C-alpha positions as CSV (number, residue, x, y, z in Angstrom):
1,M,19.8,-1.5,-35.1
2,T,20.2,-5.1,-34.1
3,E,17.7,-7.8,-35.2
4,T,16.8,-8.4,-31.5
5,N,15.8,-4.8,-31.1
6,Y,13.8,-4.9,-34.3
7,S,11.9,-7.9,-33.0
8,K,11.2,-6.2,-29.7
9,I,9.8,-3.2,-31.5
10,E,7.6,-5.4,-33.6
11,N,6.3,-7.1,-30.5
12,I,5.5,-3.7,-28.8
13,L,3.6,-2.6,-31.9
14,K,1.7,-5.8,-32.1
15,N,0.6,-5.6,-28.5
16,L,-0.5,-2.0,-29.0
17,D,-2.6,-3.0,-32.1
18,D,-4.1,-6.0,-30.3
19,S,-5.1,-4.0,-27.2
20,P,-8.5,-2.2,-27.2
21,I,-6.9,0.4,-24.8
22,K,-6.5,3.9,-26.3
23,E,-6.0,5.8,-23.0
24,Y,-3.4,4.9,-20.4
25,F,-3.2,5.8,-16.7
26,D,-0.5,5.2,-14.1
27,E,-2.9,2.7,-12.5
28,S,-2.9,0.7,-15.8
29,N,-0.9,-2.5,-15.5
30,E,0.3,-2.0,-19.1
31,V,2.1,1.3,-18.5
32,E,5.0,-0.1,-16.4
33,S,5.5,-2.9,-18.9
34,I,5.5,-0.6,-21.9
35,C,7.9,1.9,-20.3
36,I,10.4,-1.0,-19.4
37,Q,10.4,-2.1,-23.0
38,L,10.8,1.4,-24.3
39,E,13.7,2.1,-22.0
40,D,15.4,-0.8,-23.7
41,V,14.5,-0.4,-27.4
42,L,14.9,3.4,-27.5
43,Q,18.2,3.3,-25.6
44,L,16.7,5.8,-23.2
45,R,19.7,6.6,-21.1
46,D,21.8,7.5,-24.1
47,I,19.0,9.6,-25.5
48,W,18.7,11.6,-22.3
49,T,22.5,12.0,-22.1
50,W,22.4,13.5,-25.6
51,F,19.6,16.0,-24.8
52,Q,21.1,17.3,-21.6
53,D,24.3,18.2,-23.4
54,S,23.9,22.0,-24.0
55,R,25.8,21.7,-27.3
56,N,23.2,19.3,-28.7
57,L,20.2,21.2,-27.2
58,T,21.1,24.3,-29.3
59,N,20.3,22.2,-32.4
60,V,16.8,21.5,-31.0
61,L,14.5,24.1,-32.6
62,D,11.2,23.0,-30.9
63,Y,10.6,25.3,-27.9
64,N,8.3,22.7,-26.2
65,I,11.0,20.1,-26.3
66,K,13.5,22.5,-24.7
67,C,11.0,23.2,-22.0
68,I,10.6,19.5,-21.2
69,V,14.4,19.0,-21.1
70,N,14.7,22.0,-18.6
71,F,11.8,20.6,-16.6
72,V,13.6,17.3,-16.1
73,R,16.9,19.0,-15.3
74,E,15.3,21.1,-12.6
75,T,13.3,18.3,-11.0
76,K,15.0,17.6,-7.6
77,E,13.1,14.4,-6.9
78,V,15.1,12.4,-9.5
79,K,18.9,12.5,-9.1
80,T,20.4,9.8,-11.3
81,E,20.7,9.8,-15.1
82,T,18.5,6.7,-15.2
83,G,15.8,8.4,-13.2
84,K,15.9,11.6,-15.3
85,G,15.7,9.6,-18.5
86,R,12.6,7.9,-17.2
87,L,11.0,11.2,-16.2
88,F,11.9,12.5,-19.7
89,L,10.1,9.6,-21.3
90,R,7.0,10.0,-19.1
91,K,6.8,13.7,-19.8
92,L,7.1,13.2,-23.5
93,L,4.4,10.5,-23.5
94,K,2.0,12.7,-21.5
95,E,2.4,15.6,-23.9
96,N,2.4,13.4,-27.0
97,R,5.8,14.8,-28.1
98,L,7.8,11.6,-28.2
99,S,8.3,11.5,-32.0
100,Q,9.1,15.3,-32.0
101,A,11.8,14.9,-29.4
102,F,13.4,11.7,-30.8
103,Y,13.5,13.2,-34.3
104,Y,16.6,15.0,-33.3
105,S,18.4,11.9,-32.1
106,K,20.0,9.2,-34.2
107,L,17.2,6.6,-34.2
108,S,16.3,4.1,-36.9
109,S,13.2,4.4,-39.0
110,E,11.6,1.5,-37.0
111,Q,12.3,3.3,-33.7
112,L,10.8,6.6,-35.0
113,N,7.7,4.7,-36.3
114,L,7.2,3.4,-32.8
115,T,7.4,6.9,-31.3
116,E,4.8,8.1,-33.8
117,K,2.6,5.2,-32.9
118,L,2.8,6.0,-29.2
119,D,2.0,9.6,-29.7
120,G,-1.4,8.5,-31.1
121,Y,-2.5,7.3,-27.6
122,T,-3.6,9.4,-24.6
123,W,-1.2,9.1,-21.7
124,N,-2.7,10.4,-18.4
125,L,0.5,10.1,-16.4
126,E,1.1,12.1,-13.1
127,V,4.6,13.3,-13.8
128,S,4.9,14.9,-10.4
129,N,4.8,11.5,-8.9
130,C,8.5,10.8,-9.7
131,C,10.3,10.3,-6.4
132,W,11.0,6.6,-7.1
133,L,12.1,6.7,-10.8
134,D,15.7,6.4,-9.7
135,E,14.9,2.9,-8.4
136,T,12.0,1.6,-10.4
137,W,9.4,2.1,-13.1
138,Q,6.7,1.2,-10.7
139,I,4.6,4.2,-9.8
140,P,3.2,4.0,-6.2
141,I,0.2,5.8,-4.8
142,Q,0.8,9.4,-3.9
143,Q,-1.5,11.4,-1.6
144,T,-1.5,15.0,-0.4
145,H,-3.3,16.0,2.9
146,T,-3.7,19.4,4.5
147,F,-3.9,19.4,8.3
148,V,-5.3,22.2,10.5
149,P,-2.9,24.0,12.8
150,S,-1.9,21.8,15.7
151,P,1.0,21.8,18.2
152,Q,2.0,18.4,16.9
153,L,1.0,16.2,13.9
154,G,1.7,13.1,15.9
155,I,4.2,11.4,13.6
156,S,7.8,10.2,14.0
157,V,10.1,10.1,11.0
158,N,13.2,7.9,10.4
159,F,15.6,8.7,7.6
160,I,16.9,5.6,5.8
161,H,18.6,5.5,2.4
162,N,17.7,9.1,1.9
163,K,13.9,8.5,2.4
164,A,11.8,9.9,5.2
165,V,9.8,6.9,6.5
166,I,6.9,7.3,8.9
167,S,7.9,5.0,11.8
168,Q,5.2,5.9,14.3
169,V,1.7,7.6,14.3
170,R,0.4,8.6,17.7
171,I,-3.0,7.3,18.6
172,G,-5.6,10.1,18.6
173,S,-3.4,12.6,16.6
174,I,-4.7,14.5,13.6
175,A,-2.3,12.5,11.4
176,E,-4.1,9.3,12.5
177,E,-7.6,10.5,11.5
178,D,-9.1,8.4,8.8
179,S,-5.7,6.6,8.4
180,K,-4.5,9.5,6.3
181,I,-1.0,8.7,7.4
182,Q,0.1,5.2,8.4
183,V,3.3,3.6,9.6
184,G,5.4,2.7,6.6
185,D,4.3,5.7,4.4
186,V,7.1,7.9,3.1
187,L,7.0,11.7,3.5
188,T,8.2,13.3,0.3
189,H,7.0,17.0,0.5
190,V,6.1,19.5,3.1
191,D,4.0,22.4,1.6
192,G,5.2,21.4,-1.8
193,Q,8.9,21.4,-0.9
194,F,10.8,18.2,-1.5
195,V,12.2,16.9,1.8
196,C,15.2,14.7,0.8
197,V,17.3,17.2,-1.2
198,H,20.6,16.5,0.5
199,H,22.2,13.8,2.6
200,E,20.3,12.2,5.5
201,K,21.7,14.5,8.3
202,E,21.1,17.6,6.2
203,N,17.6,16.3,5.3
204,M,16.7,15.9,9.0
205,K,17.7,19.6,9.6
206,R,15.7,20.6,6.6
207,L,12.5,18.8,7.7
208,H,12.8,20.2,11.2
209,K,13.2,23.7,9.7
210,L,10.2,23.3,7.4
211,M,8.0,22.0,10.3
212,T,9.1,24.8,12.6
213,E,8.4,27.5,10.1
214,L,4.8,26.1,9.7
215,R,4.0,25.8,13.4
216,G,0.6,27.3,14.1
217,K,-0.3,27.3,10.4
218,P,-2.1,24.8,8.2
219,I,0.4,22.3,6.8
220,T,0.3,20.2,3.7
221,L,2.1,16.9,3.5
222,T,2.6,14.8,0.4
223,I,3.3,11.1,1.1
224,T,3.9,7.9,-0.8
225,K,1.6,5.2,0.5
226,A,3.3,2.0,1.5
227,W,0.3,-0.1,0.7
228,D,-0.8,-0.8,-2.9
229,S,-4.5,-1.6,-2.4
230,G,-4.8,-2.7,-6.0
231,K,-2.0,-5.3,-5.9
232,K,-2.6,-6.0,-2.1
233,E,1.0,-5.7,-1.3
234,I,3.6,-3.2,0.1
235,F,5.3,-1.2,-2.6
236,A,8.6,-3.0,-3.2
237,C,11.0,-0.1,-2.7
238,I,9.3,0.8,0.6
239,L,9.3,-2.8,1.8
240,S,13.1,-2.9,1.6
241,L,13.2,0.3,3.7
242,L,10.8,-1.1,6.3
243,K,13.0,-4.2,6.7
244,C,16.1,-2.0,7.2
245,L,14.2,-0.2,10.0
246,R,13.3,-3.7,11.4
247,L,9.6,-3.0,11.4
248,N,7.3,-6.0,11.4
249,T,6.1,-6.0,7.8
250,E,3.6,-8.8,8.3
251,D,1.8,-7.0,11.0
252,L,1.9,-3.8,8.9
253,K,0.2,-5.7,6.0
254,R,-2.6,-6.8,8.3
255,D,-3.0,-3.2,9.6
256,Y,-3.2,-1.9,6.0
257,M,-5.8,-4.6,5.1
258,I,-8.1,-3.6,8.0
259,N,-8.2,-0.1,6.4
260,H,-8.3,-1.2,2.7
261,T,-9.3,-4.2,0.8
262,P,-9.8,-7.9,1.7
263,T,-8.0,-11.0,0.5
264,R,-9.1,-14.6,0.6
265,K,-7.5,-17.4,2.7
266,Y,-8.6,-20.9,2.0
267,S,-8.2,-23.6,4.6
268,G,-6.7,-26.9,3.6
269,D,-7.4,-28.6,7.0
270,C,-10.9,-30.1,7.4
271,D,-10.7,-29.3,11.1
272,D,-10.4,-25.5,10.3
273,Y,-13.6,-23.5,10.1
274,N,-13.9,-20.2,8.3
275,P,-17.3,-18.5,8.2
276,L,-15.9,-15.9,5.8
277,E,-14.3,-18.3,3.3
278,D,-16.3,-16.9,0.4
279,F,-15.7,-13.3,1.3
280,S,-16.0,-10.9,-1.6
281,D,-12.9,-9.1,-2.9
282,D,-15.0,-5.9,-3.5
283,D,-13.8,-2.6,-1.9
284,I,-15.0,-2.4,1.7
285,E,-16.8,0.3,3.7
286,F,-16.5,0.1,7.5
287,N,-19.5,-0.6,9.5
288,S,-19.4,2.0,12.3
289,A,-21.4,-0.3,14.7
290,G,-18.6,-2.5,15.9
291,Y,-14.8,-3.1,15.8
292,P,-13.1,-3.4,12.4
293,C,-10.7,-6.3,12.5
294,L,-9.3,-9.1,10.5
295,Y,-10.8,-12.6,11.0
296,M,-7.8,-14.9,10.8
297,G,-9.6,-18.2,11.0
298,S,-10.9,-20.8,13.4
299,V,-9.6,-24.2,14.6
300,C,-11.2,-27.1,16.5
301,L,-9.9,-27.8,20.0
302,G,-12.1,-30.8,20.7
303,N,-13.3,-31.0,24.3
304,N,-10.3,-29.3,25.8
305,T,-11.1,-25.8,27.0
306,I,-8.2,-25.0,29.4
307,H,-6.8,-21.5,29.2
308,S,-3.5,-22.6,27.6
309,Q,-5.5,-23.5,24.5
310,V,-5.8,-19.8,23.7
311,E,-2.1,-19.6,22.7
312,L,-2.3,-23.0,21.0
313,G,-5.3,-22.0,19.1
314,I,-3.8,-18.7,17.8
315,R,-0.6,-20.5,16.8
316,A,-2.5,-23.2,15.0
317,V,-4.5,-20.8,12.9
318,L,-1.4,-18.6,12.1
319,S,0.6,-21.7,11.1
320,S,-2.2,-23.3,9.0
321,S,-1.0,-21.3,5.9
322,K,2.3,-19.9,4.8
323,E,0.6,-16.5,4.2
324,V,-2.4,-15.9,6.4
325,R,-3.7,-12.4,5.8
326,G,-7.2,-12.8,7.0
327,H,-10.6,-11.3,6.1
328,P,-11.6,-7.7,6.9
329,A,-14.7,-8.0,9.1
330,T,-16.6,-6.3,11.9
331,L,-16.9,-7.7,15.4
332,R,-20.0,-6.5,17.3
333,L,-20.5,-7.1,21.0
334,T,-24.2,-6.9,21.8
335,E,-25.9,-7.3,25.1
336,L,-26.3,-11.0,24.7
337,D,-23.8,-12.2,22.2
338,V,-20.8,-11.7,19.9
339,R,-21.5,-11.2,16.2
340,L,-19.1,-11.5,13.3
341,S,-20.3,-9.7,10.1
342,R,-19.1,-8.8,6.7
343,Q,-17.9,-5.2,6.4
344,I,-19.6,-4.6,3.0
345,S,-23.1,-5.9,3.5
346,G,-23.2,-6.1,7.3
347,E,-24.5,-9.7,7.0
348,T,-23.9,-11.7,10.2
349,V,-22.0,-14.8,9.5
350,L,-21.3,-16.0,13.1
351,K,-23.2,-15.4,16.3
352,I,-22.2,-16.8,19.6
353,A,-24.0,-16.2,23.0
354,Y,-21.7,-15.2,25.8
355,P,-22.6,-18.3,28.0
356,H,-21.2,-20.5,25.1
357,I,-17.8,-18.8,25.4
358,A,-15.4,-20.8,27.6
359,S,-12.4,-18.5,27.5
360,C,-10.8,-15.6,25.7
361,G,-7.4,-14.0,25.6
362,R,-4.3,-13.1,23.6
363,M,-0.6,-13.8,23.5
364,V,2.0,-11.6,25.3
365,S,4.4,-11.9,22.4
366,M,1.7,-11.0,19.8
367,P,-0.8,-8.7,21.6
368,K,-2.7,-7.6,18.5
369,Y,-3.9,-11.2,18.0
370,F,-6.8,-12.3,20.2
371,C,-9.3,-15.1,20.3
372,F,-12.2,-16.6,22.1
373,V,-12.9,-20.3,22.6
374,A,-16.6,-21.2,22.3
375,F,-18.9,-24.2,22.2
376,S,-20.1,-25.0,18.7
377,E,-23.7,-26.1,18.2
378,N,-22.3,-28.4,15.6
379,Q,-21.3,-31.4,17.7
380,E,-18.7,-32.4,15.1
381,Y,-16.5,-29.4,16.1
382,D,-17.0,-29.4,19.9
383,Y,-15.1,-26.3,21.0
384,M,-13.7,-23.8,18.4
385,C,-11.0,-21.2,18.8
386,H,-11.8,-18.1,16.7
387,V,-8.8,-15.9,16.0
388,F,-8.8,-12.2,15.1
389,Y,-6.3,-9.4,14.5
390,T,-6.7,-5.7,15.2
391,S,-4.3,-2.8,14.4
392,K,-4.0,-1.5,18.0
393,N,-3.2,-3.3,21.3
394,E,-5.7,-1.1,23.1
395,I,-8.6,-2.3,20.9
396,A,-7.8,-6.0,21.4
397,A,-7.7,-5.4,25.2
398,E,-11.1,-3.5,25.0
399,I,-12.7,-6.3,23.1
400,L,-11.5,-9.0,25.5
401,D,-12.7,-6.9,28.5
402,S,-16.1,-6.4,26.9
403,I,-16.4,-10.2,26.2
404,G,-15.6,-10.9,29.8
405,Q,-18.2,-8.4,31.0
406,G,-20.7,-9.9,28.6
407,F,-20.1,-13.3,30.1
408,K,-20.6,-12.1,33.6
409,R,-23.8,-10.1,32.6
410,T,-25.5,-13.0,30.8
411,S,-24.5,-15.6,33.4
412,F,-27.5,-14.4,35.4
413,T,-29.8,-14.0,32.4
414,V,-32.6,-16.6,32.3
């Protein structure tokens, strides 16, 4: 073993000793880092190549190790030697049999000591979530949903790079309920059967056959979620697929955020106003009384309230930061005013009476963004353009129509 590998092993052991963690989950940030290091210092690909050779496997006396090797061999979700080696390591860690398995291979005493040390920890790893091990050590979120019998699920699937990407979810369909399935998610299994076994054309026929056989029956779909709500980003492997399909990934990020967790955007311009600047990063629960949306920010328009300022205001807010993701919020349209509130506490942070609204609208090129221009009681700001984003064009149109009706209704209120 080289001196470099010896130093790497010493570093892994030191980090394990220094950490208070004794139980690891896929959600743990440390798991991916540890596995990447182990792949290197244990020469994982060479080890797996040795084990899958039937001549070597006859020398393995431990029945449990043979079962693990056969499990990896038969797993259709991983196709490359790299992916199978990674699954082999994860399975050994989960069952605390790393040192038993590597005893048969030609490892140094330092490498064997490391495997024994790792077997002393609890590894709660979901080994069935392995569809992406050919590409990465990162383990995305996997969900399984069972749907009642229906003529149509309401989803469209595009095959790209041997992955079944959800490219469209029909509004009002059973697949759309509670955002169980969203655009960008990847369909991996239908009733427990892996979809992408062959090449893309054959996989399309396979999926069609599976769906046809289950027509009129409950159907169970397993998907990889595109959005990692913990890291607040799209899973890297899926992001590349979405770009190949030319889907608008920035809009998808905002759609995901409306249904998941908030992020913070700070304004560097003193003329910008953000009533949710100190929004908490806690998990959100939607307030049913109102429209869930993203508050993108506000900008001062001075005394100019002409209709063209709607487009200028939206563009100004979106260009005020390189990465404007907005704040998940609830927009409530009452009888007399518009109220913006936090989704967690329901606290109202902005309230504007309809007579104070000078105009409202959205851009033809970006119909999911909408705004209203309103007089501010703070004379310093004059008229403010408040910009929002919603996941559906229809919702944006409904909100703007309701604001217009509210203005007409309250114009006669004394």
